[in-house]
N, C-alpha and C positions, 0 to 999 in steps of 0.2 A: 482595508481588509482584503481587497482583491490580491494585493501583493503577497500577503501571508498565505492565502489559499493557492496562489500560483507557485510559490516556493514549495509548499507542501506537496502539491501535485507533481512538480518536477522531481523532488527528492523521492517521492513514492514511485514515480515512473522509473527512475534510475535504479532504485532498489529492486523493483519487480523485474526489470530487464537484467540486472546483475544476477538475480536469483535464477532466472530461466537459463541464462548462459552458463553459470557455474554448475547448475544441475545437469545440463546437457553434456558439458565437458566431463564431469565426474562420472556420468553413466557410460560414456563412450570411449574415454581414453584410459588405457591401462596405467595404473600407478597414481591416478589423480583422484581416487575415491575420497581422499581426505578433505577435498574442498567442497564436498556436497553440503549445501546450506541446510538441507533437512536433517542431516546428521549433526552439524555443528550448532545450528540455532534452534532447530526443532519447531514445534507448533507455535511457541511464543514469538519467535522471530518472524515466522510467516504472518502471524496475526498483526504484529507491529507494522510490517511493510504494507500489508493490505489496509490497515487502519489509516496510515499516513496518506496513502493513495486515495482512499475513500473520503477522507477529510477534505483534501484538496479538490477532488472532483465535485463533491456535493456542495462545498462552499462556493466554488466558482459558478456552478450552475445556478444556485440561489442568488448569488450576487448579480449576475447578468440578467436574471429574471426580474430584477427591480424590487426584491424583497427588502424590508427594513433590516438594519444591521443585526438586531437581536434575533430575528427569525433566520437570518442567514447563518449566524453562528450556531444556532440550534440545529439547523439542517446539516451543517458541516459535522457537528458532533454525532448526529444520528447516522450520517453517512459513514463516519469512521467506525461506529459500533456495528453497523450492518456489514460493512466490508470485512471487519475483523471476525464477526460471527460466521460469515460465509467461508472465510479462509480456514477456520477451524474444522469445517466439514470436509475439506479436501483430504484425500487418503494419504 
């Protein structure tokens, strides 16, 4: 399961990094407003990226804490839901 959580964390991190970079470029470079992920993907896209990142982060944390597999999977799901809910609060 650690590999699944590690892959989710890596994909979520790359998605988050890409989101930040494209938002910055869209806001600061004339003519590049079309690549803004908030305009293209909206709140649902932001929630998905945060959910994948939260799933990986919570899953790895619980796995390395020595929790049983079922509890680790539950913690990963709760982490995904929590990260997605927090992402929806962003302006």
